[in-house]
C-alpha positions as CSV (number, residue, x, y, z in Angstrom):
1,X,0.0,0.0,0.0
2,X,2.8,2.4,0.9
3,X,1.5,6.0,1.5
4,X,-2.2,6.5,1.7
5,X,-3.5,8.9,-1.0
6,X,-5.0,11.5,1.4
7,X,-1.7,11.8,3.3
8,X,0.4,12.0,0.1
9,X,-1.8,14.7,-1.3
10,X,-1.9,16.6,2.0
11,X,1.9,16.6,2.3
12,X,2.3,17.7,-1.3
13,X,-0.3,20.5,-1.0
14,X,1.5,21.8,2.1
15,X,5.0,21.4,0.6
16,X,6.1,19.1,3.4
17,X,9.3,17.2,2.5
18,X,9.6,13.6,3.6
19,X,11.6,10.4,3.0
20,X,10.0,6.9,3.0
21,X,11.5,4.4,5.4
22,X,10.5,0.8,4.6
23,X,10.6,-2.0,7.1
24,X,9.3,-5.5,7.7
25,X,5.6,-5.8,8.6
26,X,5.1,-4.9,12.3
27,X,2.1,-4.9,14.6
28,X,2.7,-1.7,16.6
29,X,4.4,1.7,16.3
30,X,7.0,0.7,18.8
31,X,7.9,-2.4,16.7
32,X,7.9,-0.3,13.5
33,X,10.6,1.8,15.1
34,X,12.6,-1.2,16.0
35,X,12.2,-2.8,12.5
36,X,13.1,0.5,10.8
37,X,16.1,1.0,13.2
38,X,15.0,4.4,14.3
39,X,14.7,5.7,17.9
40,X,11.2,5.0,19.2
41,X,10.9,8.4,20.9
42,X,11.0,10.0,17.4
43,X,8.1,8.0,16.0
44,X,4.8,9.8,16.4
45,X,2.1,7.3,17.3
46,X,-1.6,8.2,16.8
47,X,-3.9,7.0,19.5
48,X,-7.6,7.7,18.7
49,X,-9.6,8.6,21.8
50,X,-13.1,10.1,22.2
51,X,-14.6,12.5,24.7
52,X,-17.6,11.9,26.9
53,X,-19.5,13.8,24.2
54,X,-18.4,11.2,21.5
55,X,-16.0,13.6,19.8
56,X,-12.8,11.9,18.4
57,X,-9.4,13.2,19.2
58,X,-6.0,12.0,17.9
59,X,-3.5,12.0,20.8
60,X,-0.1,11.9,19.2
61,X,2.7,10.6,21.4
62,X,6.1,9.0,21.1
63,X,5.9,5.3,20.2
64,X,7.7,4.4,23.4
65,X,5.1,6.1,25.6
66,X,1.6,5.7,26.9
67,X,-1.3,8.1,26.7
68,X,-2.0,9.9,30.0
69,X,-5.8,10.4,30.0
70,X,-5.5,12.4,33.2
71,X,-3.3,14.9,31.4
72,X,-5.6,15.1,28.3
73,X,-8.6,15.5,30.5
74,X,-6.9,18.4,32.3
75,X,-5.9,20.1,29.1
76,X,-9.2,19.7,27.3
77,X,-11.5,20.0,30.4
78,X,-13.4,16.9,29.1
79,X,-13.2,13.2,30.0
80,X,-11.6,11.0,27.3
81,X,-11.4,7.2,26.8
82,X,-10.1,4.9,24.1
83,X,-12.3,4.8,21.0
84,X,-13.4,1.4,19.8
85,X,-11.0,0.2,17.1
86,X,-13.9,-0.5,14.7
87,X,-15.1,3.1,15.1
88,X,-11.6,4.5,14.7
89,X,-11.1,2.5,11.5
90,X,-14.2,4.2,10.0
91,X,-12.4,7.5,10.4
92,X,-9.3,6.3,8.6
93,X,-10.8,4.1,5.8
94,X,-7.8,4.2,3.5
95,X,-5.4,3.1,6.3
96,X,-4.7,-0.4,7.5
97,X,-6.0,-0.9,11.1
98,X,-3.4,0.2,13.6
99,X,-1.2,2.0,11.1
100,X,-2.7,5.5,11.4
101,X,-0.7,8.5,10.1
102,X,-0.4,10.9,13.1
103,X,-1.5,14.0,11.2
104,X,-5.2,14.6,12.2
105,X,-5.8,17.4,9.7
106,X,-5.5,14.8,6.9
107,X,-8.6,13.0,8.1
108,X,-10.5,15.9,9.7
109,X,-9.8,14.8,13.2
110,X,-8.7,17.2,15.9
111,X,-5.3,16.5,17.3
112,X,-3.3,17.0,20.5
113,X,0.5,16.6,20.3
114,X,2.8,15.5,23.0
115,X,5.6,18.1,23.6
116,X,8.2,15.3,23.5
117,X,7.7,15.2,19.7
118,X,8.6,18.9,19.2
119,X,12.3,18.2,19.2
120,X,15.2,19.3,17.0
121,X,15.3,15.9,15.3
122,X,13.4,14.3,12.5
123,X,9.9,12.9,13.4
124,X,8.6,9.7,11.8
125,X,5.0,8.9,11.2
126,X,3.1,5.9,10.0
127,X,2.2,6.1,6.3
128,X,-1.0,4.1,6.5
129,X,0.3,0.6,6.3
130,X,2.4,-1.7,8.5
131,X,5.5,-1.5,6.4
132,X,6.2,2.2,5.7
133,X,7.2,5.2,7.8
134,X,7.7,8.8,6.7
135,X,10.7,10.7,8.0
136,X,9.8,14.4,8.3
137,X,12.4,17.2,9.2
138,X,11.7,18.8,12.6
139,X,10.8,22.2,11.2
140,X,8.4,20.6,8.7
141,X,6.8,18.5,11.5
142,X,6.4,21.7,13.6
143,X,4.6,23.3,10.7
144,X,2.3,20.3,10.3
145,X,1.2,20.4,13.9
146,X,1.3,24.2,14.6
147,X,-2.5,24.5,14.8
148,X,-2.9,21.6,17.2
149,X,-2.8,21.8,20.9
150,X,0.5,20.9,22.5
151,X,0.9,19.5,26.0
152,X,2.7,16.8,28.0
153,X,0.2,14.0,27.4
154,X,2.3,10.9,27.7
155,X,3.9,8.9,30.4
156,X,5.4,5.5,31.2
157,X,7.2,3.3,28.7
158,X,6.1,0.7,26.2
159,X,7.2,-2.8,27.0
160,X,4.9,-3.1,30.1
161,X,1.4,-4.1,29.3
162,X,-0.9,-2.3,31.7
163,X,-4.2,-0.5,31.9
164,X,-5.5,1.9,34.5
165,X,-7.9,4.8,34.3
166,X,-4.9,7.1,34.1
167,X,-2.9,5.7,31.2
168,X,-3.0,2.9,28.7
169,X,-0.5,0.9,26.7
170,X,-1.3,-1.5,24.0
């Protein structure tokens, strides 16, 4: 599949440079980073959550972190929880399940970005399949997410499977 059409057009229309990084099929963003031999903190993982009002939100965090619902609730003043995967897949029909590009504007989904991704290093995003990442220069990534909210919305480390009402790792 490579890059989904909507993402490719969005990046082209906004003059965002990127390089494709191909890797073996993986089942998670964290594993995609490992397969592509890139630092997992530089891979922006999209986690689709929804508010108590049913409004979707893309929480974009480093691949080696977990979403902090407590932090998101505090920033947004709403209560959020994981969106059902089947519902999230309907928002991102061109993408393979679990390989969502972490640019909400492409799909008309509001986004909140973890401050840890606003670094002076390239940021990688899923391209819509389980075998391709896009490497985006730091200044271009900052431009892509400038209209999104930014906050410290992640915690913990991937590798430990746990779930509480404060954070979640899958």
